[in-house]
Structure formats: C-alpha cells, structure tokens
C-alpha positions in Angstrom: 52.0 -0.1 4.1 50.3 3.0 2.8 52.3 5.6 0.8 52.0 8.9 2.7 52.5 10.8 -0.5 49.7 9.1 -2.3 46.2 10.7 -2.3 43.8 9.3 0.2 41.6 7.8 -2.4 44.4 5.4 -3.5 44.9 4.1 0.1 43.4 0.6 -0.2 43.2 0.3 3.6 40.5 2.9 3.8 36.8 2.3 3.5 35.4 2.7 -0.1 33.0 5.5 1.0 35.9 7.5 2.4 38.0 7.0 -0.6 35.2 8.0 -2.9 34.5 11.2 -1.0 38.2 12.1 -1.2 38.3 11.5 -4.9 35.2 13.5 -5.6 36.5 16.4 -3.5 39.4 16.8 -6.0 37.1 17.1 -9.1 35.9 20.2 -10.7 32.1 20.6 -11.2 32.4 19.7 -14.8 34.4 16.6 -14.0 31.8 15.5 -11.5 28.9 16.0 -14.0 30.9 14.0 -16.6 30.8 11.0 -14.4 27.1 11.0 -14.0 26.2 9.6 -17.4 26.6 5.9 -18.3 29.5 6.5 -20.7 31.8 8.2 -18.2 35.0 9.7 -19.7 38.4 9.4 -18.2 39.8 12.1 -15.8 43.4 11.6 -16.6 44.9 14.1 -14.1 43.3 12.0 -11.3 44.0 8.6 -12.8 40.3 7.8 -13.3 39.8 5.6 -16.3 36.8 5.8 -18.6 34.0 3.5 -17.7 30.8 2.5 -19.3 28.2 1.6 -16.7 25.9 -0.2 -19.1 26.1 -4.0 -19.1 23.3 -6.6 -19.5 23.4 -10.0 -17.8 19.7 -11.0 -17.8 20.4 -14.7 -18.6 24.0 -14.6 -19.4 26.4 -11.7 -20.3 24.7 -10.0 -23.3 25.6 -8.1 -26.4 29.4 -8.5 -25.9 30.1 -11.5 -28.1 30.7 -15.0 -26.7 29.0 -16.0 -23.5 27.0 -18.9 -22.0 23.4 -18.4 -22.8 21.1 -19.6 -20.0 17.3 -20.0 -20.3 15.4 -16.7 -20.4 14.5 -15.3 -17.0 10.9 -16.6 -17.1 12.4 -20.1 -17.6 14.8 -19.6 -14.8 11.8 -18.8 -12.6 10.0 -21.9 -13.8 12.7 -24.0 -12.1 11.5 -22.9 -8.7 15.1 -23.6 -7.7 16.6 -20.7 -5.8 19.9 -22.4 -5.0 20.4 -23.3 -8.6 19.5 -19.7 -9.6 22.3 -18.4 -7.4 24.8 -20.9 -9.0 23.8 -19.6 -12.5 24.3 -16.0 -11.4 27.7 -17.0 -10.1 28.6 -18.4 -13.5 27.3 -15.3 -15.2 29.4 -13.1 -12.9 32.5 -15.2 -13.6 32.0 -14.5 -17.3 31.4 -10.8 -16.7 34.6 -10.6 -14.7 36.6 -12.5 -17.3 35.3 -10.3 -20.1 35.9 -7.1 -18.1 39.5 -7.8 -17.3 40.3 -9.0 -20.8 38.7 -5.9 -22.3 40.7 -3.6 -20.0 43.9 -5.3 -21.1 42.8 -4.7 -24.7 42.0 -1.0 -23.9 38.4 -1.7 -24.7 36.2 0.5 -22.5 33.1 -0.1 -24.6 29.5 -0.7 -23.5 28.6 -4.2 -22.3 32.1 -5.0 -20.9 31.6 -3.5 -17.4 30.9 -4.9 -14.0 27.7 -3.1 -13.4 24.9 -5.4 -14.6 21.5 -4.0 -15.2 19.6 -7.0 -14.0 17.5 -8.6 -12.5 14.2 -7.5 -13.8 11.9 -8.1 -10.8 8.8 -6.4 -12.1 5.6 -8.4 -11.5 4.3 -10.0 -14.7 0.7 -8.9 -14.0 -0.6 -9.2 -17.6 0.3 -11.8 -20.2 0.2 -9.2 -23.0 3.4 -7.5 -21.7 6.2 -8.2 -24.1 8.9 -7.8 -21.4 7.3 -10.2 -19.0 9.7 -12.8 -20.3 12.5 -10.9 -18.6 10.8 -11.3 -15.2 10.4 -14.1 -12.7 6.7 -14.3 -13.1 3.5 -13.0 -11.4 4.1 -13.9 -7.8 5.8 -11.5 -5.3 7.3 -14.3 -3.2 8.7 -16.3 -6.1 10.1 -13.1 -7.6 11.7 -12.0 -4.4 13.3 -15.4 -3.7 14.7 -15.7 -7.2 15.7 -12.1 -7.3 17.6 -12.4 -4.1 19.4 -15.5 -5.3 20.4 -13.8 -8.6 21.7 -10.7 -6.8 23.7 -12.7 -4.4 25.2 -14.8 -7.2 26.2 -11.7 -9.2 27.7 -9.7 -6.3 29.6 -12.5 -4.6 30.3 -13.1 -1.0 33.6 -11.3 -0.4 33.6 -9.1 2.7 35.5 -6.3 0.9 34.9 -6.4 -2.8 31.8 -6.8 -5.0 32.2 -9.3 -7.8 29.7 -7.4 -10.0 26.9 -5.0 -9.2 23.3 -6.2 -9.4 20.7 -3.7 -10.4 17.1 -4.4 -9.4 14.8 -2.9 -12.0 12.4 -1.3 -13.1 11.4 0.6 -9.9 8.4 0.6 -9.7 5.1 -0.7 -11.1 6.6 -1.0 -14.6 4.8 -3.7 -16.5 3.5 -2.3 -19.8 2.1 -1.4 -22.1 5.4 -0.9 -23.9 4.1 1.6 -26.4 3.2 4.0 -23.6 6.1 3.4 -21.3 7.6 6.8 -21.7 4.4 8.6 -20.7 2.1 6.5 -18.6 1.1 7.0 -15.0 0.8 3.7 -13.1 -2.0 4.7 -10.7 -2.0 2.1 -8.0 -3.5 1.9 -4.5 -1.2 1.7 -1.5 -2.4 -1.9 -0.7 -1.4 -3.2 -4.2 1.8 -1.2 -4.1 2.9 -2.8 -0.8 1.4 -6.2 -1.3 2.4 -6.8 -4.9 4.7 -4.3 -6.6 7.3 -3.5 -3.9 8.1 -6.8 -2.0 10.7 -8.1 -4.5 12.5 -4.8 -4.5 12.5 -4.7 -0.7 14.0 -8.2 -0.6 16.7 -7.5 -3.2 17.7 -4.3 -1.2 17.3 -5.5 2.4 18.1 -9.2 2.1 20.4 -9.4 -0.9 22.1 -6.0 -0.5 22.0 -5.2 -4.2 24.1 -2.2 -4.8 22.0 -0.6 -7.5 18.4 0.1 -8.4 17.1 1.2 -11.8 14.2 3.6 -11.9 11.4 3.0 -14.4 10.3 5.1 -17.3 6.8 5.6 -16.1 5.2 7.7 -13.4 3.8 6.0 -10.3 0.9 7.8 -8.7 1.9 11.0 -10.5 5.6 11.1 -9.6 8.2 10.2 -12.3 9.9 7.1 -11.0 13.4 8.3 -11.7 12.7 11.5 -9.8 10.2 10.3 -7.2 10.7 11.6 -3.7 8.3 8.8 -2.5 10.0 5.9 -4.2 13.7 7.0 -4.1 13.7 8.9 -0.9 11.0 7.9 1.6 10.8 4.2 0.7 14.2 3.1 -0.9 16.6 5.1 1.3 14.7 6.1 4.4 12.6 3.0 4.9 14.8 0.2 3.4 18.2 1.8 4.2 19.5 1.6 0.7 23.1 2.9 0.4 23.9 2.1 -3.2 23.3 4.2 -6.3 20.2 4.6 -8.5 20.4 4.6 -12.3 17.8 5.8 -14.7 16.4 3.7 -17.4 17.8 4.7 -20.7 16.4 8.1 -21.8 14.0 8.2 -18.8 15.3 11.6 -17.6 14.4 13.2 -20.9 10.9 11.8 -20.6 10.3 14.2 -17.7 9.9 17.2 -20.0 9.4 15.5 -23.4 6.5 13.2 -22.4 5.5 13.4 -18.8 5.5 17.2 -18.9 6.4 17.5 -15.3 9.3 19.8 -16.1 10.0 22.4 -18.8 13.6 21.7 -19.8 16.5 19.2 -19.7 18.1 21.3 -16.9 14.9 21.1 -14.7 14.6 17.3 -15.4 18.2 16.6 -14.5 18.0 18.7 -11.3 14.7 17.0 -10.2 16.2 13.6 -10.7 19.4 14.2 -8.9 17.8 16.1 -6.0 15.5 13.1 -5.4 18.2 10.5 -5.5 18.8 9.3 -9.1 22.6 9.3 -9.3 23.4 8.0 -12.8 21.8 8.8 -16.1 21.6 6.2 -18.8 21.6 8.8 -21.6 22.9 12.3 -21.9 20.3 14.4 -20.0 22.7 14.9 -17.1 24.9 17.0 -19.3 22.3 19.7 -18.6 23.4 19.7 -15.0 26.0 22.4 -15.8 23.1 24.7 -16.8 21.1 23.6 -13.8 24.0 24.5 -11.5 24.5 27.9 -13.1 20.8 28.6 -12.8 20.6 27.6 -9.2 18.3 24.7 -9.8 20.7 22.4 -7.9 23.8 23.0 -5.8 27.2 21.3 -6.0 26.8 19.5 -2.7 23.8 17.6 -4.1 25.9 16.6 -7.1 28.6 15.5 -4.8 26.3 13.0 -3.0 25.5 11.3 -6.3 29.0 11.1 -7.7 30.3 9.8 -4.3 27.8 7.0 -4.4 29.0 6.1 -8.0 32.6 6.0 -7.1 32.0 4.1 -3.9 30.6 1.3 -6.2 33.7 1.5 -8.4 36.0 1.2 -5.4 34.0 -1.7 -4.1 34.5 -3.4 -7.5 38.2 -3.0 -7.0 38.7 -0.8 -10.1 41.4 1.4 -8.4 43.2 -1.4 -6.6 46.0 -3.8 -7.6 44.7 -7.0 -9.1 46.4 -9.1 -6.5 44.2 -7.5 -3.9 40.9 -8.2 -5.7 40.0 -11.9 -5.5 37.8 -11.8 -8.6 40.5 -10.2 -10.8 42.2 -13.5 -11.5 39.1 -14.8 -13.4 40.5 -15.9 -16.7 39.0 -15.9 -20.2 38.7 -19.7 -20.0 35.6 -19.2 -17.8 33.6 -17.9 -20.7 31.5 -20.7 -22.2 33.4 -23.3 -20.2 32.1 -26.9 -20.0 30.9 -26.3 -16.4 28.8 -23.3 -17.4 27.3 -25.0 -20.4 26.4 -28.0 -18.3 24.8 -25.7 -15.8 22.8 -24.1 -18.6 21.6 -27.5 -19.7 20.6 -28.4 -16.1 18.6 -25.1 -15.8 17.0 -25.7 -19.1 15.9 -29.2 -18.0 14.6 -27.9 -14.7 12.7 -25.1 -16.4 10.6 -27.4 -18.7 7.0 -27.8 -17.5 5.0 -30.9 -18.5 1.6 -29.4 -19.0 -0.2 -32.5 -20.3 0.6 -36.2 -20.7 -1.9 -38.9 -21.5 0.8 -41.5 -21.4 2.5 -40.6 -24.6 5.7 -39.4 -22.9 8.4 -40.3 -22.5 8.9 -41.4 -26.1 10.6 -44.7 -26.8 14.0 -44.5 -28.5 13.0 -47.6 -30.5 10.5 -45.8 -32.6 10.8 -46.1 -36.4 10.2 -42.4 -37.3 9.9 -39.1 -35.5 8.5 -36.2 -37.6 9.6 -32.8 -36.3 7.3 -30.0 -37.4 7.0 -26.3 -36.8 8.7 -22.9 -37.1 10.5 -23.2 -33.8 12.3 -26.5 -34.5 15.4 -25.1 -36.1 15.7 -21.3 -35.4 18.1 -19.6 -33.0 15.6 -16.9 -31.9 13.7 -19.4 -29.9 16.8 -20.3 -27.9 18.2 -16.8 -27.3 15.1 -14.7 -26.4 16.2 -11.1 -25.8 19.2 -9.5 -24.0 21.4 -12.4 -25.1 25.0 -13.3 -25.7 26.2 -15.7 -28.4 27.5 -19.2 -28.1 29.1 -21.5 -30.6 27.5 -24.5 -28.9 23.8 -23.8 -29.5 21.5 -26.8 -29.9 18.2 -26.3 -31.7 15.2 -28.6 -30.9 15.8 -30.6 -34.1 19.5 -31.0 -33.3 18.6 -32.1 -29.8 16.3 -34.8 -31.0 18.8 -36.0 -33.6 21.4 -36.2 -30.8 19.1 -38.2 -28.5 18.0 -41.0 -30.9 19.9 -43.9 -32.4 21.2 -43.9 -35.9 18.6 -46.6 -36.6 15.7 -44.1 -36.1 14.4 -41.9 -38.9 14.0 -38.2 -38.1 12.4 -36.0 -40.6 11.8 -32.2 -40.4 9.2 -30.2 -42.2 8.5 -26.5 -41.2 4.8 -26.7 -42.0 4.2 -23.0 -41.5 5.9 -19.7 -40.7 6.0 -18.3 -37.2 3.3 -15.7 -37.7 2.4 -15.8 -41.4 -1.0 -16.7 -42.8 0.2 -19.0 -45.5 -0.9 -22.7 -45.4 1.3 -23.7 -48.3 3.5 -25.9 -46.1 0.6 -27.9 -44.6 0.6 -30.5 -47.3 4.2 -31.4 -46.9 3.9 -31.7 -43.1 0.7 -33.8 -43.3 2.2 -36.0 -46.1 5.4 -36.6 -44.0 3.2 -37.7 -41.1 1.7 -40.7 -42.9 4.5 -43.1 -41.9 5.5 -41.3 -38.7 5.2 -42.9 -35.3 5.0 -39.6 -33.5 4.9 -35.9 -34.4 6.9 -33.4 -32.3 5.4 -29.9 -33.1 7.6 -27.0 -32.1 5.3 -24.1 -32.0 4.7 -20.8 -30.1 6.4 -17.5 -30.0 9.9 -16.0 -30.3 11.3 -12.6 -29.2 10.4 -11.4 -32.7 6.8 -11.4 -31.5 7.2 -10.3 -27.9 9.7 -8.1 -26.2 10.8 -4.5 -25.5 9.5 -1.5 -27.4 11.2 -1.3 -30.7 13.0 -4.7 -30.3 10.3 -7.2 -31.1 10.5 -6.8 -34.9 7.2 -8.5 -35.8 5.1 -7.4 -32.8 2.0 -5.4 -33.8 1.7 -3.8 -30.4 5.1 -2.1 -29.8 6.6 -5.3 -28.3 3.4 -6.4 -26.5 0.8 -8.9 -27.8 -2.8 -8.1 -28.8 -3.9 -11.7 -28.2 -2.5 -14.7 -26.3 -3.4 -17.4 -28.8 -0.9 -19.3 -31.0 0.2 -16.8 -33.8 -0.6 -17.1 -37.4 -1.8 -20.5 -38.7 0.0 -22.6 -36.1 -3.2 -24.0 -34.5 -4.7 -24.8 -37.9 -1.6 -26.8 -38.7 -1.9 -28.6 -35.3 -5.4 -29.6 -36.1 -4.5 -31.0 -39.5 -1.6 -33.0 -37.9 -4.0 -34.3 -35.2 -6.4 -35.3 -37.9 -3.8 -37.8 -39.3 -4.4 -39.9 -36.3 -0.7 -39.8 -35.3 0.1 -38.8 -31.8 1.3 -35.2 -31.5 3.5 -33.7 -28.8 3.2 -29.9 -28.7 6.5 -28.3 -27.6 5.5 -24.8 -26.7 8.0 -22.0 -26.8 7.2 -18.6 -25.3 8.2 -16.1 -22.7 4.6 -15.7 -21.5 1.2 -17.4 -21.3 -0.2 -18.9 -24.5 -3.8 -19.9 -24.4 -3.6 -23.3 -26.2 -7.2 -24.2 -25.4 -7.7 -26.6 -28.3 -4.4 -28.3 -27.9 -5.0 -28.8 -24.2 -8.3 -30.6 -25.0 -7.2 -32.6 -28.0 -3.5 -33.4 -28.0 -2.0 -36.1 -25.8 1.1 -34.2 -24.6 2.2 -30.6 -24.2 5.5 -29.4 -23.0 6.3 -25.8 -22.1 9.9 -25.1 -23.0 10.1 -21.2 -22.7 13.2 -19.8 -24.4 15.6 -22.4 -23.1 19.0 -21.0 -23.9 21.9 -22.5 -25.8 21.4 -26.1 -24.7 17.7 -25.9 -25.1 17.4 -28.5 -27.8 19.3 -31.1 -25.8 17.2 -30.4 -22.7 14.0 -30.8 -24.6 15.1 -34.1 -26.0 16.2 -35.2 -22.5 12.6 -34.7 -21.4 10.9 -36.1 -24.5 12.8 -39.3 -24.4 12.8 -39.8 -20.6 16.5 -39.1 -19.9 15.2 -36.4 -17.5 12.0 -36.4 -15.5 10.4 -32.9 -15.8 9.4 -30.9 -12.7 9.2 -27.3 -13.8 6.3 -25.2 -12.6 4.3 -22.4 -14.2 5.5 -19.0 -12.8 2.5 -17.4 -14.5 -1.2 -18.2 -14.8 -2.4 -19.1 -18.3 -5.9 -17.6 -18.7 -8.3 -19.2 -21.2 -9.1 -15.8 -22.7 -8.2 -12.2 -22.5 -11.9 -11.7 -21.7 -11.0 -13.0 -18.2 -8.6 -10.1 -17.6 -9.0 -6.4 -16.7 -7.8 -3.8 -19.3 -4.0 -3.9 -19.9 -3.5 -0.3 -18.6 -5.3 -0.9 -15.3 -2.6 -1.4 -12.6 -5.0 -2.5 -9.9 -4.4 -6.2 -9.0 -8.1 -7.1 -8.8 -8.9 -9.8 -11.3 -5.2 -10.4 -12.0 -2.9 -13.4 -11.4 -3.8 -16.5 -9.4 -3.9 -14.3 -6.2 -6.9 -12.3 -7.4 -8.4 -13.9 -10.5 -11.7 -15.7 -9.9 -12.1 -17.3 -13.4 -10.9 -20.8 -13.9 -7.6 -20.7 -15.8 -6.3 -23.0 -18.5 -3.2 -23.6 -16.4 -2.6 -22.5 -12.8 0.4 -20.7 -11.4 2.6 -23.4 -9.8 1.3 -26.2 -12.0 3.4 -28.9 -13.5 3.4 -32.7 -14.0 6.0 -35.4 -13.7 6.7 -38.9 -15.0 6.3 -40.1 -11.5 3.7 -39.4 -8.7 4.0 -37.9 -5.2 2.0 -38.1 -2.1 1.8 -35.6 0.8 1.0 -36.6 4.3 1.3 -35.7 8.0 1.0 -31.9 7.6 1.8 -30.5 11.0 2.3 -27.1 12.6 4.7 -26.4 15.5 1.7 -24.6 17.1 -2.0 -24.5 16.2 -2.3 -21.1 17.8 0.2 -18.2 17.8 0.4 -14.6 18.7 0.8 -11.8 16.0 4.5 -11.6 16.6 5.3 -15.3 16.6 6.6 -17.7 14.0 5.3 -21.1 13.1 7.1 -24.1 11.6 5.2 -26.0 9.0 6.3 -29.6 8.3 5.1 -32.2 5.8 6.2 -35.6 4.5 6.5 -36.1 0.7 6.8 -39.5 -0.8 7.6 -40.5 -4.4 4.9 -43.1 -5.0 5.8 -43.8 -8.6 8.3 -46.0 -10.3 11.1 -43.6 -11.1 13.2 -40.9 -9.5 12.2 -37.3 -9.9 12.1 -33.8 -8.6 9.0 -32.3 -6.8 8.4 -28.7 -6.1 6.9 -28.4 -2.7 4.7 -25.3 -2.4 3.2 -23.6 0.7 0.2 -21.3 0.3 -1.5 -19.1 2.9 -5.2 -18.1 2.9 -6.4 -15.5 5.3 -9.9 -16.8 6.1 -11.2 -13.9 8.3 -9.5 -10.7 7.0 -11.2 -7.4 7.6 -9.7 -5.9 4.4 -9.4 -7.3 0.8 -6.8 -10.0 0.6 -5.5 -12.4 -2.0 -7.4 -15.6 -2.6 -4.2 -17.3 -1.5 -0.5 -16.5 -1.7 2.6 -18.5 -2.1 4.9 -18.2 1.0 7.3 -21.1 0.6 8.7 -23.4 -2.0 11.5 -26.0 -2.2 12.6 -28.2 -5.1 13.6 -31.7 -3.8 14.7 -34.9 -5.5 13.2 -38.2 -4.5 14.1 -41.7 -5.5 11.3 -44.1 -6.3 9.6 -45.0 -3.0 11.7 -42.4 -1.0 10.1 -40.1 1.6 11.5 -36.7 2.7 10.3 -34.4 5.4 10.2 -30.7 4.3 9.9 -27.8 6.7 9.0 -24.1 6.3 9.0 -21.3 8.7 6.3 -18.7 8.4 7.0 -15.3 9.8 4.5 -12.7 11.0 5.0 -10.6 7.8 3.9 -13.6 5.7 0.6 -13.6 7.5 0.1 -9.9 7.3 -2.7 -8.1 5.3 -2.5 -4.5 4.2 -4.9 -1.7 5.0 -5.8 1.2 2.7 -2.7 3.1 3.6 -0.4 0.2 2.7 0.3 -0.6 6.4 0.9 -4.2 7.2 -1.1 -5.7 10.0 -1.4 -9.3 11.4 -5.0 -9.7 12.4 -6.4 -12.3 14.7 -8.3 -15.0 13.0 -8.0 -18.3 11.1 -5.4 -19.0 8.3 -5.5 -22.0 6.0 -2.0 -23.3 5.5 -1.8 -25.6 2.4 1.2 -27.6 1.2 1.4 -29.7 -2.0 2.8 -29.9 -5.5 0.8 -26.8 -6.6 -2.2 -24.7 -5.5 -4.7 -26.4 -3.1 -7.4 -26.2 -5.8 -5.3 -28.1 -8.3 -6.4 -31.7 -8.4 -2.9 -32.7 -9.6 -1.2 -31.0 -6.6 -2.1 -33.5 -3.8 -2.1 -30.6 -1.4 -3.2 -30.9 2.2 -4.4 -28.2 4.5 -4.2 -27.3 8.2 -5.7 -24.4 10.1 -3.6 -21.9 12.1 -5.2 -19.5 14.6 -3.6 -16.1 15.3 -4.7 -14.7 18.7 
C-alpha cells in the first residue's frame, strides 16, 4: 500500500512518466540542468543518487573490467542468426545488471557501470575504408535492422514494467566516415537514399524493438546538425515513428555546433538549439551552458523540463528508485559475469561468424598430421580477439592456443611470426620459410587488428584517423604469403579484420581462406573447431569485398550509387551473403502463395532446402527481391528475408518467408514509398542469385 506521506515520485504503483514529472517539478532550474549531462550528480535533498549514463556494450560489457567478450559486431552480423543475436544480448544485459548492482553496493558510480548502454551501432557500412564499420552489422539495411532489433530486445528484456537495460540505437543518422572529418562534415544525401538505405534500421529499432534511446551523430545531415536536427529528431523520430524515449548526443557533439559546424556562435546557443530540437542528454559538458541560455532567453524552463522528464522516466523504468524485490533484474548476481554459459555462447557465436571463403578440398584438416606450422602476426595477440569497445576476460584463447588445444599431443605445432602486423621488415621471412620445410600444412593468421582500423584517435597505427587508405593486406603480409606458397606446402589463410580486405592474390593462389573477423575471447577455439572439422562453417559475408578501391566512389560521397551489392555494378571479389560449407545444399520447389497480388497484399514465399552432402551443417537461406519494371532508380536487388537452419545429411526442410508491401516498395525523389504495378523477381538460395555457389532459384511475382 502506498505511503500517503511519501512524495508522488516514490509511489511505485504510478506510471514511470507520472513519477518522473513529479520528481522534476520539485527540482530547481540548476538541479534540472545538472541532470542533463552524462555524469549526473546526486540531488541529496530529493534522494536522487549520482548516475553516469555512459556505458558501452557493443559485443560485451566494455571498459569496466571483467566481462564475456563476444565477437565484434561485424562478426555477430556474419552469423545471420537473429535469434542467437538476441540470446547474446540477453547475456550481455545479465552481465551489465550484475556489474551495476555490485558497483552500487560498493558505492561506485563511475562510468561504464550503468544500465544505459550506448549500443547498437546500426549505421550502414557503406564504404570499406571506414574504421568504425567493424562496429556495425554490415552494409545491408534489412540485415542491419533484423540484427539491431534482436540486440535491442535482448538488452532491454521483456518485462512489462521494467527495462533490463536501455538500448541506444546510434549514430543517427548517415554517420559512416571519414573519421577524421566526423566533427565537421555534412552528409549530403538525397531523400531516396535516406529512406531506402540510411533510416530503415533506425525505424525498426524504434518502432519494432522499442529501443528507449537514440544517439545523435556528430555530423550534419543535409545541413542540419544531427544532434539538433528538427527534421531527424522532431519530424521523423518523434512525429513519424512515435519515439517516446530520450535522445543522447555523441560525446562532444554539442560543442561541435559552434566549434566546427559553425551553425551557432556560442556554447549557450548550441545547448539551446539541441534541447529545443529534442536532444535530451549531453555526453560532455556543453549543457552546463544551459544556465546562461536560460538567463538570456534562448530557451525556457518548460523545454528543459521535457528533456529532464524523459531522462528520469528511463531511470524509473530501470527500477533505480524502487526496492530491489520489485525489480526482477535486480537479483542478477556477480556469478553471471563470465559464467560458463556465456563463454559457451560466445564460442558458438564465434563459430557461427566464421565465413569459409575458399576451400579446394584442403579443409577440414586431419588431426593425424605430423606438423602444423602457424605463421603470422595475428596468431598470438589479444588485439585480434578483442577489437574495440571491449571488456576483459581471463579465459581468452588465441588462434595458436586454439590449434594447440584441438590437436593430439602426438602432433607437432610450431609457431613463427614471420612478419609484423604492418611493418615493412622481411627479417622474419627466412625463419617462417625454413620452418615450413617439414610442415604438412601452414596456417597463416593475417589481416588487421583494431590498431589499424577503428574510431578517430583510437586506432593507434592507422594513417587515416582510424580509417584505411587502402583495403589490401597491410605491410609485407602478402609478400610473406607468396613465399610460403612457393614452398609447395598447402597454406590456409585465416583472415582477421572488421572490414573487407581485398586478398586478390590469395583468392587465386591459396587453397583455403577463412574469414574470422575479430572473434572474441573464444576465437582461437572456434577457429580450430572450423579448421579441424569439429564445426561446419556457415557464416555469410555481411559486406561486399571489392577487388579494388577503384571500383568505389569517393569516400566522402554519401550517395549510394556504386556502393554495396545493392548498387555496385563491378564484379566483387566476394559478394555480400557469400559463404561456403563442408557440405552441399540444394534448393527446389520455390512457390508463391499467389503469383499476382494487389499493392496492399502480402505474399508467402516457400522453398525446400536439402542437405545433399555427407555431413550435417547450417545453411543461411536468403531471399532477394528485384524490381524489374520500376519507374524510379532502385537497387539491383535487395535482401528481404534470411533464416539460418540446421540440416542433417540428407535432410530436407521447408522454409517460408512473408513479404509485406513495404518490402516491395520503391522510393520517389521525395523519399516517399510506393508499391508500383509490375514484375518482381523473387530469388531464394544460399546467397545472391548471381552467385554460382548459392544454388538460388527464382520466381516471378506480379503486382497489379
């Protein structure tokens, strides 16, 4: 029963929004402003504890000590497994809850121990040069939306009353490099590209997943600063999509208004512009200038009230003012952090993320070999497991350790680095080539790490502010591969990266290539599982690998023409959606529930998938749509359905998808969605319909 003497905001029976409004009404203007920066101080007279809103959970709870480290986000996307993505996010939110409650008990209110997680990054990875593309779910709007929705749901939980954590969809919008210019660039983009490519994943996370937070980007979009954009934050996010949560700025983005974008003249003007247009929380300290803005009449207190009320509604929904026994997630104990279940899940996700790019019969390797030579700068380092925005685990397994753990004590395993990650020295070549003389197979662990690609200021060895100037193997890695190949011994290239690497020579000359991404704490074990056949790989490429940067438009051109599999005409090295298996699959009997539909009708697409090989394995069934008769520019094709299934040898499964009118829509010059009459090609297979390995079959659908 409620205490009649207690203030309204402490009445747990009332709705969070009502409680938040009551609490804010009791604050002074200065107290309200103090709560609008990420490091919000306590208001002791009202019983409001200090709270730091900044936490990172990109692929595990980050920067707060011990946590389970899952594969980097681009690897999570390569699983094409949305249900498993949701399970991973549930595990991450378990650990975030455990760390939060333990830190509160220890009176630790520091950054990275909160329940407001600044993830997922659902920007479209439109150009392989972008260093932060590794944080995304790839280049496709549908894949990004599905994986983003799954991640948001897993983080926020399914309780009707309380949020487990807050998911923050970022960076809104059109934020995809270059990193060096991110504080000042204007992403000029047409309305068709905006609606067709850059916004769908945000719409899905808001409307479908109900994410409670959105982070604005540093840049401008079509002239408006994203963290103060009337169009993005007001007309689209709140009015069109019905968003009721809070908006947070990227860190320092409000200061960029006057310092770099030059759209305002002072911190007070910048803060007022942001709040008036719907940015409620400032990562940084620019909102301290709201006191001056209030005094100068640039903003009124009622506008501040709106923002602060949204922030406290989130805190009430997280149960921060309620007894622990009323909050179902408050009982999560410290034993959840790095537990066996979560580590096992990380290993499963790492296995599922691995893409078999080439196999001329070399893989899987026999465990009866006499000697395996492990070569390369990425065989023993931690960087290649952890990527960026990571936590720490005491159970990390490097590729070399994974191989050692997979083979018998009767097999010789030798390791020689051979070369540095990005250096030009060939001093180590002789040792690697010499060790190959009596080897049965060479496993070359090459590629990138987060030292070479990442966020501005964070990728220590990047020569482009976190981005890449080229997409080839760095340093002398390819030269070392050529010398190893010249020994006549079979070479498996295990490629680590968060983005596309144009391994043109290796694709032509080497018998086997495995894309391992940045695979998380159990990455070494997962790689060994694939190499030695304990797991049958089925990851798929969430990005296109072009043969050359000459095939792409300029990095700072935000138009989608010529970019990604949806618009690029040049033949790539590896297609989006591509991946091989140790078994084979066959597609048959593609059928539509109707061959002709109206513009407002749905259609069910059904296909039979059979494992025609000799061992069990996963297959990623992919559905693509091509608008054959559009009156406006449209993608060459676009993914509109995928499902990862497991098939025993000889087993057949029937897989069904439902296509909605919005998935058949094209966009006019104003960004308006229309379903035109005409013919649509519906293709289903293990990849794109022009991929010979996909086995895709196609049917025609007519829209009246």
